[in-house]
N, CA, C and O atoms as a CHARMM CRD file, in Angstrom:
* protein
*
  312
    1    1 MET  N    102.44900 358.31400 159.77100 PROA 1      0.00000
    2    1 MET  CA   102.85700 357.36700 158.75500 PROA 1      0.00000
    3    1 MET  C    101.86400 357.42400 157.60700 PROA 1      0.00000
    4    1 MET  O    100.65300 357.38800 157.82700 PROA 1      0.00000
    5    2 THR  N    102.35600 357.51100 156.42000 PROA 2      0.00000
    6    2 THR  CA   101.47000 357.58600 155.25200 PROA 2      0.00000
    7    2 THR  C    101.18000 356.19100 154.73500 PROA 2      0.00000
    8    2 THR  O    101.86100 355.22400 155.07500 PROA 2      0.00000
    9    3 GLU  N    100.16700 356.11400 153.92000 PROA 3      0.00000
   10    3 GLU  CA    99.76600 354.83200 153.36100 PROA 3      0.00000
   11    3 GLU  C    100.88200 354.18900 152.55300 PROA 3      0.00000
   12    3 GLU  O    101.07900 352.97700 152.63000 PROA 3      0.00000
   13    4 SER  N    101.61400 354.98000 151.78300 PROA 4      0.00000
   14    4 SER  CA   102.65900 354.42800 150.92500 PROA 4      0.00000
   15    4 SER  C    103.85800 353.92500 151.71200 PROA 4      0.00000
   16    4 SER  O    104.60100 353.07900 151.21400 PROA 4      0.00000
   17    5 SER  N    104.06900 354.42200 152.93400 PROA 5      0.00000
   18    5 SER  CA   105.21000 353.97700 153.71200 PROA 5      0.00000
   19    5 SER  C    104.85800 352.84200 154.66200 PROA 5      0.00000
   20    5 SER  O    105.72400 352.35900 155.39200 PROA 5      0.00000
   21    6 CYS  N    103.62900 352.42000 154.66400 PROA 6      0.00000
   22    6 CYS  CA   103.19400 351.34200 155.53300 PROA 6      0.00000
   23    6 CYS  C    103.27000 350.02500 154.75900 PROA 6      0.00000
   24    6 CYS  O    102.48600 349.81400 153.83400 PROA 6      0.00000
   25    7 PRO  N    104.19500 349.13900 155.12000 PROA 7      0.00000
   26    7 PRO  CA   104.42300 347.94600 154.31400 PROA 7      0.00000
   27    7 PRO  C    103.28900 346.92600 154.32200 PROA 7      0.00000
   28    7 PRO  O    103.21900 346.09900 153.41300 PROA 7      0.00000
   29    8 HSD  N    102.40000 346.95400 155.31200 PROA 8      0.00000
   30    8 HSD  CA   101.35200 345.93700 155.36500 PROA 8      0.00000
   31    8 HSD  C    100.08200 346.32500 154.61300 PROA 8      0.00000
   32    8 HSD  O     99.15100 345.52200 154.53900 PROA 8      0.00000
   33    9 ILE  N    100.01900 347.51100 154.06400 PROA 9      0.00000
   34    9 ILE  CA    98.86000 347.92100 153.27100 PROA 9      0.00000
   35    9 ILE  C     99.18400 347.66400 151.80100 PROA 9      0.00000
   36    9 ILE  O    100.11200 348.24700 151.24100 PROA 9      0.00000
   37   10 SER  N     98.40300 346.78200 151.19600 PROA 10     0.00000
   38   10 SER  CA    98.66700 346.46300 149.79100 PROA 10     0.00000
   39   10 SER  C     97.88500 347.38700 148.87100 PROA 10     0.00000
   40   10 SER  O     96.77100 347.80500 149.18300 PROA 10     0.00000
   41   11 GLN  N     98.47400 347.68600 147.76600 PROA 11     0.00000
   42   11 GLN  CA    97.81200 348.46400 146.72300 PROA 11     0.00000
   43   11 GLN  C     97.49800 347.49600 145.58700 PROA 11     0.00000
   44   11 GLN  O     98.37900 346.76100 145.14000 PROA 11     0.00000
   45   12 PRO  N     96.26300 347.48800 145.11900 PROA 12     0.00000
   46   12 PRO  CA    95.95800 346.59300 143.99700 PROA 12     0.00000
   47   12 PRO  C     96.73600 347.01000 142.75700 PROA 12     0.00000
   48   12 PRO  O     97.00300 348.19300 142.54900 PROA 12     0.00000
   49   13 ARG  N     97.09000 346.04900 141.95100 PROA 13     0.00000
   50   13 ARG  CA    97.82100 346.34400 140.71500 PROA 13     0.00000
   51   13 ARG  C     96.92800 347.01100 139.68400 PROA 13     0.00000
   52   13 ARG  O     97.41900 347.71800 138.80300 PROA 13     0.00000
   53   14 ILE  N     95.61500 346.79400 139.78300 PROA 14     0.00000
   54   14 ILE  CA    94.66600 347.30900 138.79700 PROA 14     0.00000
   55   14 ILE  C     93.80900 348.38900 139.43400 PROA 14     0.00000
   56   14 ILE  O     93.25900 348.20600 140.52000 PROA 14     0.00000
   57   15 ARG  N     93.70200 349.51900 138.74000 PROA 15     0.00000
   58   15 ARG  CA    92.84100 350.62400 139.18000 PROA 15     0.00000
   59   15 ARG  C     91.95900 351.01000 138.00700 PROA 15     0.00000
   60   15 ARG  O     92.44500 351.23900 136.89900 PROA 15     0.00000
   61   16 VAL  N     90.65400 351.08100 138.26100 PROA 16     0.00000
   62   16 VAL  CA    89.69000 351.44800 137.22600 PROA 16     0.00000
   63   16 VAL  C     89.02900 352.75400 137.65900 PROA 16     0.00000
   64   16 VAL  O     88.37000 352.80900 138.69700 PROA 16     0.00000
   65   17 SER  N     89.21000 353.80600 136.85500 PROA 17     0.00000
   66   17 SER  CA    88.70900 355.13800 137.21100 PROA 17     0.00000
   67   17 SER  C     87.19800 355.23200 137.06900 PROA 17     0.00000
   68   17 SER  O     86.53400 354.31100 136.59100 PROA 17     0.00000
   69   18 ARG  N     86.67700 356.37700 137.50000 PROA 18     0.00000
   70   18 ARG  CA    85.22800 356.60800 137.36800 PROA 18     0.00000
   71   18 ARG  C     84.86000 356.71500 135.88800 PROA 18     0.00000
   72   18 ARG  O     85.72500 356.92000 135.03700 PROA 18     0.00000
   73   19 VAL  N     83.59200 356.57500 135.59800 PROA 19     0.00000
   74   19 VAL  CA    83.09200 356.59600 134.22000 PROA 19     0.00000
   75   19 VAL  C     83.30700 357.97900 133.61200 PROA 19     0.00000
   76   19 VAL  O     83.00200 359.00300 134.22300 PROA 19     0.00000
   77   20 GLN  N     83.83900 357.97900 132.39500 PROA 20     0.00000
   78   20 GLN  CA    84.06500 359.20100 131.62500 PROA 20     0.00000
   79   20 GLN  C     82.98600 359.30200 130.54600 PROA 20     0.00000
   80   20 GLN  O     82.61200 358.29200 129.94800 PROA 20     0.00000
   81   21 PRO  N     82.48400 360.51200 130.29300 PROA 21     0.00000
   82   21 PRO  CA    81.47300 360.65100 129.24800 PROA 21     0.00000
   83   21 PRO  C     82.06800 360.34000 127.88200 PROA 21     0.00000
   84   21 PRO  O     83.21300 360.69100 127.59600 PROA 21     0.00000
   85   22 GLY  N     81.30700 359.70000 127.07400 PROA 22     0.00000
   86   22 GLY  CA    81.72300 359.35600 125.72200 PROA 22     0.00000
   87   22 GLY  C     80.61100 358.58500 125.05200 PROA 22     0.00000
   88   22 GLY  O     79.55000 358.36600 125.63700 PROA 22     0.00000
   89   23 ASP  N     80.84900 358.18500 123.85800 PROA 23     0.00000
   90   23 ASP  CA    79.85000 357.40600 123.12500 PROA 23     0.00000
   91   23 ASP  C     80.51600 356.15200 122.57500 PROA 23     0.00000
   92   23 ASP  O     81.00200 356.17200 121.44500 PROA 23     0.00000
   93   24 PRO  N     80.55400 355.07900 123.32700 PROA 24     0.00000
   94   24 PRO  CA    79.95100 354.86900 124.63700 PROA 24     0.00000
   95   24 PRO  C     80.84600 355.37900 125.76800 PROA 24     0.00000
   96   24 PRO  O     82.02700 355.65200 125.54900 PROA 24     0.00000
   97   25 PRO  N     80.28900 355.50800 126.97900 PROA 25     0.00000
   98   25 PRO  CA    81.09700 355.91300 128.12800 PROA 25     0.00000
   99   25 PRO  C     82.21000 354.89200 128.37000 PROA 25     0.00000
  100   25 PRO  O     82.10900 353.74100 127.94400 PROA 25     0.00000
  101   26 PHE  N     83.26400 355.31800 129.05300 PROA 26     0.00000
  102   26 PHE  CA    84.39900 354.42000 129.28800 PROA 26     0.00000
  103   26 PHE  C     85.04400 354.73100 130.62100 PROA 26     0.00000
  104   26 PHE  O     84.74900 355.74700 131.25000 PROA 26     0.00000
  105   27 ARG  N     85.92700 353.84400 131.04500 PROA 27     0.00000
  106   27 ARG  CA    86.69500 354.02800 132.26600 PROA 27     0.00000
  107   27 ARG  C     88.16800 353.81400 131.92500 PROA 27     0.00000
  108   27 ARG  O     88.51100 352.92500 131.14600 PROA 27     0.00000
  109   28 ILE  N     89.03300 354.63500 132.51500 PROA 28     0.00000
  110   28 ILE  CA    90.47300 354.51000 132.30600 PROA 28     0.00000
  111   28 ILE  C     90.98300 353.38400 133.20500 PROA 28     0.00000
  112   28 ILE  O     90.60900 353.29300 134.37500 PROA 28     0.00000
  113   29 VAL  N     91.83400 352.53600 132.64900 PROA 29     0.00000
  114   29 VAL  CA    92.41200 351.42700 133.40100 PROA 29     0.00000
  115   29 VAL  C     93.90200 351.67900 133.58700 PROA 29     0.00000
  116   29 VAL  O     94.61700 351.99700 132.63700 PROA 29     0.00000
  117   30 GLU  N     94.35500 351.53100 134.82500 PROA 30     0.00000
  118   30 GLU  CA    95.77000 351.62800 135.15400 PROA 30     0.00000
  119   30 GLU  C     96.23000 350.27900 135.70000 PROA 30     0.00000
  120   30 GLU  O     95.51100 349.61300 136.44500 PROA 30     0.00000
  121   31 ILE  N     97.42400 349.90000 135.31800 PROA 31     0.00000
  122   31 ILE  CA    98.05000 348.70500 135.88500 PROA 31     0.00000
  123   31 ILE  C     99.42600 349.11300 136.36900 PROA 31     0.00000
  124   31 ILE  O    100.21600 349.70100 135.63000 PROA 31     0.00000
  125   32 ASP  N     99.69900 348.79000 137.62500 PROA 32     0.00000
  126   32 ASP  CA   100.96200 349.15300 138.26600 PROA 32     0.00000
  127   32 ASP  C    101.25000 350.64600 138.13500 PROA 32     0.00000
  128   32 ASP  O    102.39900 351.04900 137.95600 PROA 32     0.00000
  129   33 GLY  N    100.18300 351.47400 138.22600 PROA 33     0.00000
  130   33 GLY  CA   100.33400 352.91600 138.18600 PROA 33     0.00000
  131   33 GLY  C    100.47500 353.52100 136.80400 PROA 33     0.00000
  132   33 GLY  O    100.64000 354.73400 136.67600 PROA 33     0.00000
  133   34 GLU  N    100.41200 352.70500 135.77400 PROA 34     0.00000
  134   34 GLU  CA   100.55100 353.18700 134.39900 PROA 34     0.00000
  135   34 GLU  C     99.21700 353.07600 133.66700 PROA 34     0.00000
  136   34 GLU  O     98.57900 352.02300 133.69000 PROA 34     0.00000
  137   35 VAL  N     98.79700 354.15800 133.02000 PROA 35     0.00000
  138   35 VAL  CA    97.57400 354.11400 132.22500 PROA 35     0.00000
  139   35 VAL  C     97.81900 353.19400 131.03500 PROA 35     0.00000
  140   35 VAL  O     98.75500 353.39000 130.26100 PROA 35     0.00000
  141   36 ILE  N     96.95700 352.18800 130.90500 PROA 36     0.00000
  142   36 ILE  CA    97.14500 351.22800 129.80500 PROA 36     0.00000
  143   36 ILE  C     96.02700 351.30200 128.77400 PROA 36     0.00000
  144   36 ILE  O     96.14400 350.71800 127.69600 PROA 36     0.00000
  145   37 GLY  N     94.93900 352.01400 129.09000 PROA 37     0.00000
  146   37 GLY  CA    93.88900 352.14500 128.09200 PROA 37     0.00000
  147   37 GLY  C     92.52400 352.40100 128.69000 PROA 37     0.00000
  148   37 GLY  O     92.38300 352.73000 129.86800 PROA 37     0.00000
  149   38 GLU  N     91.52600 352.24100 127.84300 PROA 38     0.00000
  150   38 GLU  CA    90.13700 352.47600 128.21600 PROA 38     0.00000
  151   38 GLU  C     89.39200 351.15100 128.26200 PROA 38     0.00000
  152   38 GLU  O     89.69200 350.22300 127.51100 PROA 38     0.00000
  153   39 ALA  N     88.41500 351.08500 129.15800 PROA 39     0.00000
  154   39 ALA  CA    87.54000 349.91600 129.23800 PROA 39     0.00000
  155   39 ALA  C     86.10700 350.38900 129.08700 PROA 39     0.00000
  156   39 ALA  O     85.70700 351.39700 129.66900 PROA 39     0.00000
  157   40 ARG  N     85.34700 349.65600 128.30800 PROA 40     0.00000
  158   40 ARG  CA    83.93000 349.96300 128.14100 PROA 40     0.00000
  159   40 ARG  C     83.05100 348.90200 128.79000 PROA 40     0.00000
  160   40 ARG  O     81.84100 349.07900 128.93300 PROA 40     0.00000
  161   41 THR  N     83.68700 347.78800 129.18400 PROA 41     0.00000
  162   41 THR  CA    82.99000 346.69600 129.86000 PROA 41     0.00000
  163   41 THR  C     83.94600 346.04500 130.84900 PROA 41     0.00000
  164   41 THR  O     85.15600 346.26500 130.79900 PROA 41     0.00000
  165   42 VAL  N     83.40000 345.25800 131.72800 PROA 42     0.00000
  166   42 VAL  CA    84.23300 344.52500 132.68800 PROA 42     0.00000
  167   42 VAL  C     85.14700 343.53300 131.95900 PROA 42     0.00000
  168   42 VAL  O     86.24600 343.23500 132.42800 PROA 42     0.00000
  169   43 THR  N     84.69400 343.03400 130.83000 PROA 43     0.00000
  170   43 THR  CA    85.52500 342.12500 130.03000 PROA 43     0.00000
  171   43 THR  C     86.79100 342.82800 129.56300 PROA 43     0.00000
  172   43 THR  O     87.85800 342.21500 129.52500 PROA 43     0.00000
  173   44 ASP  N     86.68800 344.10600 129.20500 PROA 44     0.00000
  174   44 ASP  CA    87.87100 344.88100 128.80600 PROA 44     0.00000
  175   44 ASP  C     88.89300 344.94200 129.93900 PROA 44     0.00000
  176   44 ASP  O     90.09700 344.85500 129.70000 PROA 44     0.00000
  177   45 VAL  N     88.41100 345.09100 131.16900 PROA 45     0.00000
  178   45 VAL  CA    89.30400 345.14000 132.32400 PROA 45     0.00000
  179   45 VAL  C     90.02700 343.79600 132.47600 PROA 45     0.00000
  180   45 VAL  O     91.23900 343.75900 132.68400 PROA 45     0.00000
  181   46 LEU  N     89.28700 342.71200 132.37400 PROA 46     0.00000
  182   46 LEU  CA    89.88300 341.38100 132.49100 PROA 46     0.00000
  183   46 LEU  C     90.88200 341.10300 131.37600 PROA 46     0.00000
  184   46 LEU  O     91.92900 340.50200 131.61600 PROA 46     0.00000
  185   47 GLU  N     90.56800 341.53500 130.16000 PROA 47     0.00000
  186   47 GLU  CA    91.48900 341.33500 129.03300 PROA 47     0.00000
  187   47 GLU  C     92.76300 342.15500 129.20800 PROA 47     0.00000
  188   47 GLU  O     93.85200 341.68500 128.87800 PROA 47     0.00000
  189   48 ALA  N     92.63600 343.37400 129.72200 PROA 48     0.00000
  190   48 ALA  CA    93.81700 344.20700 129.98400 PROA 48     0.00000
  191   48 ALA  C     94.69500 343.55900 131.04800 PROA 48     0.00000
  192   48 ALA  O     95.91800 343.51700 130.91300 PROA 48     0.00000
  193   49 ALA  N     94.06900 343.06000 132.09600 PROA 49     0.00000
  194   49 ALA  CA    94.81700 342.38700 133.15300 PROA 49     0.00000
  195   49 ALA  C     95.55600 341.17000 132.59900 PROA 49     0.00000
  196   49 ALA  O     96.73200 340.96000 132.89900 PROA 49     0.00000
  197   50 ALA  N     94.86800 340.38000 131.80100 PROA 50     0.00000
  198   50 ALA  CA    95.48400 339.18800 131.21800 PROA 50     0.00000
  199   50 ALA  C     96.66500 339.54500 130.32500 PROA 50     0.00000
  200   50 ALA  O     97.66100 338.82200 130.29600 PROA 50     0.00000
  201   51 ALA  N     96.56100 340.65100 129.59900 PROA 51     0.00000
  202   51 ALA  CA    97.65700 341.08300 128.72700 PROA 51     0.00000
  203   51 ALA  C     98.91400 341.41400 129.52800 PROA 51     0.00000
  204   51 ALA  O    100.02500 341.36400 128.99800 PROA 51     0.00000
  205   52 PHE  N     98.73400 341.75400 130.81200 PROA 52     0.00000
  206   52 PHE  CA    99.85600 342.05300 131.68700 PROA 52     0.00000
  207   52 PHE  C    100.19400 340.87000 132.59800 PROA 52     0.00000
  208   52 PHE  O    100.96100 341.00500 133.55100 PROA 52     0.00000
  209   53 GLY  N     99.60900 339.70900 132.28900 PROA 53     0.00000
  210   53 GLY  CA    99.91000 338.50500 133.05400 PROA 53     0.00000
  211   53 GLY  C     99.23200 338.43400 134.40700 PROA 53     0.00000
  212   53 GLY  O     99.67700 337.70400 135.29200 PROA 53     0.00000
  213   54 ILE  N     98.15200 339.19200 134.57100 PROA 54     0.00000
  214   54 ILE  CA    97.43500 339.21200 135.84600 PROA 54     0.00000
  215   54 ILE  C     96.13600 338.42800 135.69000 PROA 54     0.00000
  216   54 ILE  O     95.33100 338.71200 134.80300 PROA 54     0.00000
  217   55 THR  N     95.94600 337.45200 136.54900 PROA 55     0.00000
  218   55 THR  CA    94.69400 336.71700 136.58200 PROA 55     0.00000
  219   55 THR  C     93.87100 337.25200 137.74000 PROA 55     0.00000
  220   55 THR  O     94.32400 337.24900 138.88500 PROA 55     0.00000
  221   56 VAL  N     92.67700 337.70600 137.44700 PROA 56     0.00000
  222   56 VAL  CA    91.78300 338.23800 138.47700 PROA 56     0.00000
  223   56 VAL  C     90.74300 337.17100 138.77500 PROA 56     0.00000
  224   56 VAL  O     89.95500 336.79600 137.90700 PROA 56     0.00000
  225   57 HSD  N     90.74800 336.68500 140.01300 PROA 57     0.00000
  226   57 HSD  CA    89.79300 335.65500 140.41600 PROA 57     0.00000
  227   57 HSD  C     88.51700 336.24600 140.99700 PROA 57     0.00000
  228   57 HSD  O     87.45200 335.63200 140.93100 PROA 57     0.00000
  229   58 ASP  N     88.63300 337.45500 141.57400 PROA 58     0.00000
  230   58 ASP  CA    87.48000 338.07200 142.21700 PROA 58     0.00000
  231   58 ASP  C     87.51800 339.57800 141.96200 PROA 58     0.00000
  232   58 ASP  O     88.33800 340.28500 142.54700 PROA 58     0.00000
  233   59 LEU  N     86.65200 340.06100 141.10900 PROA 59     0.00000
  234   59 LEU  CA    86.60500 341.49200 140.78000 PROA 59     0.00000
  235   59 LEU  C     86.14400 342.34700 141.95000 PROA 59     0.00000
  236   59 LEU  O     86.29800 343.56800 141.91600 PROA 59     0.00000
  237   60 ASP  N     85.58300 341.73500 142.98000 PROA 60     0.00000
  238   60 ASP  CA    85.13700 342.46600 144.15900 PROA 60     0.00000
  239   60 ASP  C     86.20800 342.51800 145.24700 PROA 60     0.00000
  240   60 ASP  O     85.99800 343.14000 146.28800 PROA 60     0.00000
  241   61 ASP  N     87.34300 341.88000 145.02300 PROA 61     0.00000
  242   61 ASP  CA    88.42700 341.86100 145.99800 PROA 61     0.00000
  243   61 ASP  C     89.20500 343.16900 145.90700 PROA 61     0.00000
  244   61 ASP  O     89.84700 343.42600 144.88900 PROA 61     0.00000
  245   62 PRO  N     89.16200 344.00700 146.95500 PROA 62     0.00000
  246   62 PRO  CA    89.86400 345.29100 146.89700 PROA 62     0.00000
  247   62 PRO  C     91.38500 345.14200 146.82900 PROA 62     0.00000
  248   62 PRO  O     92.07700 346.10700 146.50200 PROA 62     0.00000
  249   63 ASP  N     91.91300 343.97400 147.12600 PROA 63     0.00000
  250   63 ASP  CA    93.34600 343.73300 146.97000 PROA 63     0.00000
  251   63 ASP  C     93.70600 343.41100 145.51900 PROA 63     0.00000
  252   63 ASP  O     94.88200 343.41300 145.15600 PROA 63     0.00000
  253   64 ALA  N     92.70000 343.13500 144.69500 PROA 64     0.00000
  254   64 ALA  CA    92.93400 342.80200 143.28500 PROA 64     0.00000
  255   64 ALA  C     92.64400 343.99200 142.37000 PROA 64     0.00000
  256   64 ALA  O     93.43800 344.31000 141.48500 PROA 64     0.00000
  257   65 VAL  N     91.49700 344.64900 142.59200 PROA 65     0.00000
  258   65 VAL  CA    91.07200 345.75100 141.71800 PROA 65     0.00000
  259   65 VAL  C     90.52300 346.88500 142.57500 PROA 65     0.00000
  260   65 VAL  O     89.73800 346.65300 143.49500 PROA 65     0.00000
  261   66 ARG  N     90.93600 348.09800 142.27400 PROA 66     0.00000
  262   66 ARG  CA    90.35300 349.26800 142.92800 PROA 66     0.00000
  263   66 ARG  C     89.42600 349.94200 141.93600 PROA 66     0.00000
  264   66 ARG  O     89.86500 350.43500 140.89700 PROA 66     0.00000
  265   67 TRP  N     88.14400 349.96200 142.26100 PROA 67     0.00000
  266   67 TRP  CA    87.12000 350.59700 141.43900 PROA 67     0.00000
  267   67 TRP  C     86.86900 351.98500 141.99800 PROA 67     0.00000
  268   67 TRP  O     86.51600 352.11400 143.17000 PROA 67     0.00000
  269   68 VAL  N     87.03700 353.01600 141.20400 PROA 68     0.00000
  270   68 VAL  CA    86.84800 354.39800 141.64200 PROA 68     0.00000
  271   68 VAL  C     85.54400 354.91400 141.03400 PROA 68     0.00000
  272   68 VAL  O     85.34200 354.83500 139.82200 PROA 68     0.00000
  273   69 GLY  N     84.67000 355.43800 141.87700 PROA 69     0.00000
  274   69 GLY  CA    83.43100 356.02500 141.37700 PROA 69     0.00000
  275   69 GLY  C     82.40000 355.00800 140.93200 PROA 69     0.00000
  276   69 GLY  O     81.59500 355.28400 140.04200 PROA 69     0.00000
  277   70 GLY  N     82.41800 353.85700 141.53200 PROA 70     0.00000
  278   70 GLY  CA    81.46000 352.81100 141.19100 PROA 70     0.00000
  279   70 GLY  C     82.10800 351.45200 141.30800 PROA 70     0.00000
  280   70 GLY  O     83.24000 351.32800 141.77500 PROA 70     0.00000
  281   71 ASP  N     81.39300 350.44500 140.88500 PROA 71     0.00000
  282   71 ASP  CA    81.92000 349.09200 140.95900 PROA 71     0.00000
  283   71 ASP  C     81.94200 348.45900 139.57000 PROA 71     0.00000
  284   71 ASP  O     81.84000 349.15600 138.56100 PROA 71     0.00000
  285   72 LYS  N     82.07300 347.16100 139.52900 PROA 72     0.00000
  286   72 LYS  CA    82.17800 346.46300 138.23900 PROA 72     0.00000
  287   72 LYS  C     80.90100 346.57900 137.39700 PROA 72     0.00000
  288   72 LYS  O     80.91600 346.28200 136.20300 PROA 72     0.00000
  289   73 PHE  N     79.81100 347.00500 138.01200 PROA 73     0.00000
  290   73 PHE  CA    78.54200 347.15900 137.28200 PROA 73     0.00000
  291   73 PHE  C     78.30700 348.59700 136.80900 PROA 73     0.00000
  292   73 PHE  O     77.30900 348.86300 136.13900 PROA 73     0.00000
  293   74 THR  N     79.19100 349.51500 137.13800 PROA 74     0.00000
  294   74 THR  CA    79.01400 350.93300 136.82500 PROA 74     0.00000
  295   74 THR  C     79.71200 351.27200 135.52000 PROA 74     0.00000
  296   74 THR  O     80.93800 351.37700 135.48100 PROA 74     0.00000
  297   75 TRP  N     78.94400 351.44500 134.45100 PROA 75     0.00000
  298   75 TRP  CA    79.51900 351.72500 133.13300 PROA 75     0.00000
  299   75 TRP  C     78.82800 352.87700 132.41400 PROA 75     0.00000
  300   75 TRP  O     79.07300 353.10600 131.23000 PROA 75     0.00000
  301   76 THR  N     77.96800 353.60200 133.12300 PROA 76     0.00000
  302   76 THR  CA    77.32200 354.77100 132.53900 PROA 76     0.00000
  303   76 THR  C     77.45900 355.94200 133.50200 PROA 76     0.00000
  304   76 THR  O     77.59300 355.75200 134.71100 PROA 76     0.00000
  305   77 THR  N     77.42400 357.15800 132.95600 PROA 77     0.00000
  306   77 THR  CA    77.43900 358.34000 133.81300 PROA 77     0.00000
  307   77 THR  C     76.05900 358.51100 134.42000 PROA 77     0.00000
  308   77 THR  O     75.06700 358.04300 133.86100 PROA 77     0.00000
  309   78 ARG  N     75.99600 359.16100 135.53300 PROA 78     0.00000
  310   78 ARG  CA    74.70100 359.31300 136.22000 PROA 78     0.00000
  311   78 ARG  C     73.92000 360.47300 135.73300 PROA 78     0.00000
  312   78 ARG  O     72.81600 360.72100 136.21800 PROA 78     0.00000
């Protein structure tokens, strides 16, 4: 059984990719599987979520946000 066919495993609506090099560095934000833009701060992620009617109460909740390649404090390349 794959993850997508298992009904009890939830996928967060928000996915934040690993940090991309840039000036300043940024992370790609997806909502419901659609790329909606770039975030340079955690505030950008919250504003993007709000624009889609999503209220995030806990940025550390894996059912709310999936952070790839770091967490809410990771905004620079290594």
